[in-house]
N, C-alpha and C positions, 0 to 999 in steps of 0.2 A: 197035409198039403196047406192047411191053414196055418199050421205052425211055421211052415217055411216062409210063408207070405209075411208073417208078422216079423220073423227074424230079419228078412230082407229090408222090410220097412224101417225096422230099428237101426240097422246098419246104415241105411241111406240117410236117416235123420241125423245120426251121429256125425256122419261125413259132412253134412251140410253145416251143423253147429260148429264143427272143427274149423271149416273153411270161413265161416263168418267171423269166429273168434280171431283167426290169424289175419283176416283182412282188417278187423277193427284195431288189432295191436299194431299193424304196419301203418295204418292211418294215424294212430295216435303218436307213433315215433316220428312220422313225417311232420306232423303238426308241431311236435316239440322242437325238432331240428329248425324248422322255419322260424319259430318264435325266437330260438337262441340266435339264429343268424340275424334277424331283424334288430334284436337288442344290441348284438356286437356292432352292427353298421351304425346304429345310432350313436353308441359311445364313441366310435372312431371319428364320426363327423363332428360331434362336439369337441373332441380333442383337437382336431384340425383347425376348427373355427377359433378355439382358444389360442392355439399357436399363432394363427394369423393375426389375432387381435394384439397378442404380446409383441410380435414383430413390428406391427404397425406403431405401437406405442414406443418401442425402442427407437425406431427411426424418427418418430416425432420428437423424441427427447434428444436427438443429435448423435446417437451411437451408431457405429457402422454395422451393417448386417454381416452375419457370419457366413462363411462359405467354407467348403471343404478345400483345404490347402492343396490337396492332390489335383483338383481340377484346374485346367488351364484358364488364364484370364480371359474374360469375355469383352470383346470390343463394344463400346458404347457408341451411340450416335454421335457423329462429329469426329470420329477417329481417336477418342480417348480410351485408354485401356481401363480394365476394371480397377478401381482404386483400392480393392481389398489386398491385392498383391504388393502394394507400395507405390511410391511415386511414379508417374508415367514418364517415359523417356522423352525429354524435349528434343524437337527437331533441331539439328546443328544450324547455327546461325550462318547465313551466307556472308562470305568475305566481302567487305566493302571494296568497290572498285577503287583502284589507285588513281588518284587525280593526275591527270596528264599535265606535265609542266609546259608552260608556254615559253616562247623564245624571247630572251631579253633584247631590248633596244639600247644602243649605246650612241651618244652624240658626243663628238670630240671637237675641241677647238685649240689651236696652237697659237702662242703669243705672237710669233714671227717665224718666217720660213728662212730668213737670211740673217745671221747673226755673227758678230766678231767672236774670235776665240776668247774664252773667259766670261762671255756674257751668259746670263741665265736664260734658258727656254723654259717656258711655262706650258704645261699641257693640262687642260682642264675639260670637263664635261659633265654628262648626267647619264645615269643608268636607270632604266625603267623596265620592270618594277624595282624599287630601291632594295626591298627586303630588310633584313636585320643586319646591319654592319656588314654589308656585302663586300667582299674582297674584289679589288681591281688591280690588274697588273699592267703598267705602262713600260713598254720597252722602246727605248730610243738607241738605235744601233745595236750594240752588244750589251748595254746597260739596262737592267730590269729593275723597276721600282714597283713594290707592292704597297697599296694603301687600302683604305676602307671608305665607302661612301658614307655620307651623312644620313642619319635616319629619317629626317624630315623630308628632303627633296631628292636624295639619290646623287648629290653632286660629289664630285671628286677633284683634286688638284694636286699635281706634283711639279716640282721645280728642280732643275739640275743645270750643270754647265760642263763644258769640255775644254780641255787645254790644248788640243790639236785641231787642225783644219780638217775638214772633210764633210761629206754628205752622209747623213744618218737617217735610216727609215724609222717611222714611228708606227708602233702597233699597240693596240689597247685590247685587253681581254678582261671581260666581266665573268667571274667564276660562277659555277652553278650553286644555286641556294635552294631552299625549300619550295619556292614557288615558281622558279624560272630556270631554264637551262643556260649554259654558258653562251657568250657571244664574243666573237672576235671581230675587231674593226682595224682596217688600215687607213691611215691618215697621211699618205704622202711621205714627205721627208722634210728634214731641216738641215740647212747647209751652214757650216761654220767656216769663216774666212780668217785669214791673217793679212794684215796690211804689207804691201811691198812697194818699193820704189821703181817706177818704169819710165822708160823714154820710148822713142819710136825711130825707126830707120826705114829707108826706102829710096827716096829721090836720090838719083845719081848712082844707084846700085841695081837698078832694074836690069834684068838679063843675066846678072851674075849667078853662079850656082850656089846652092845652099848646103850646109853641112850635112843635112839629113836626106839630101836628094832633091832634084828639081831645081827650077830656076825661079828667082824672085821676080815678082810682077805686081802691078798696082792692086790686083784683085786677090793676092795670096792672103789667106787668113791664117794667122798663126803667131807664134812668139819665138824669141830666141832666149836660150837659157844655157848657163855654163855647164851645169852638171846633170840635169835631169835627163833621162833616156829619150831618144827620138820617139816621136809619137805619143809621148805621154799626154793624157788628156787633162785639161785644166779648165776651171770655171773662173772667170774674171767678172767682177762687178765694180761698177763706178756709179755712185748715186743710185738711181733706180734701174740702171740698165745692166743687163747680164749678157754675157756671151761665152760660148764653149769653143775652145781652141785646142790645137795640139802644138807640141814643141817641134819646130821645123828647121831650127838653125842654132847656132852657138853665139853667145854674147849676152849682155853687153860687156864691154871691157873698160867700163868706167866705174871707179870705185863708189860704192854706196848704191849702186843700181843692180837690181835683180832680174829685170826683164827688159826686153827690147820688143816692142810692138810693131807689127807690120802697119803699113798705111791702112789697110782695110779694117784691121782689128781696132786700130786707134779711132778710125771714123765711127765704127760701130759703138764704141764705148763713149765717145764724146770727150776723150781726154785731150789735153793740150800737148805740147811738145814733151813735157815732163809732168810727173805727177804721182800720186799714191793711189793704188788700186787695191782691191781686195781679191785675193787668190785662194782658191781651195781645189783639192784634187778630187 
C-alpha cells in the first residue's frame, strides 16, 4: 500500500515537472518572438525615416518626386494637374469678340446744278472715318468714277463733263473698310443744257387750234418745235429762272430758230421777243 502511494506521488510529481517545463519553453518562445518583432519594427521605422529624409533633401535640391507611372495624375489645389505626368493642359483661350463696324458718314457737295454741255461738274466731299486710302465711287448718270480719299482728312474730289444735254442723278458710295461699313448717299441731280435760239408767239393767234391738240390761249404754257414728239418734256433756263414745259405745237418756221414760246412761257422766263435760252430734256 505504501509502495503504491509512493509510485502515485512520483508520477504526479513527474507530471507537474513536465507541465512546468512545457510552460517555461512556451514562455521563452513567446518572449523571443516578441523581441524579434520589436527589433523588426524598429528597423522598419528607421528605414522609413531615412526615406522621408532623403525625399525631403531631393525636393529641397529641386528634383521632382518620383511616382508610379501607372497611377493616375492627382489634381492639385487650384485646378493644376500632377506635374509628374508632364505639362498640364492649358485651357483654350476665348476667341476675341469681333469688333462691330460702325456706319460711315458721307458729306457731298456739287459745284453747280445747272451747267452748259461741255462744262465740268465737280463733286467733292468727305468720308468719316477716312480709313486707309478708302475707296469712294461717284456715279453721275450712267458714268461711274472710283477714287480714293486722302489719308489725313478723308476728302475726295472728282471732275467730269458731258457732251449731251440732260438731267443726271448723282450718287456717292463709300466702300466698306476695316473700321466702318459702306455708306450710300444721294445728292440730287445735275442738269446739262444746250443753248437754242427762241422766239415767242401768241397775240392774234389766240383761239386757234394747236398741232398737238387744244386751243392756244394767253395762259397756255408750252413750246412749239418742228420735230420733237408732242408732249415731250423740256426744261428751259434763262438767267436764274427755270421752267418745265411740254411740246404743244409745231414751229417756228423762221430760219435759225428752234423754239417758239407761248406768252405764258416767255413771261415765266423773262425773255424778250427773241433770245437764246438753255434747253434740256
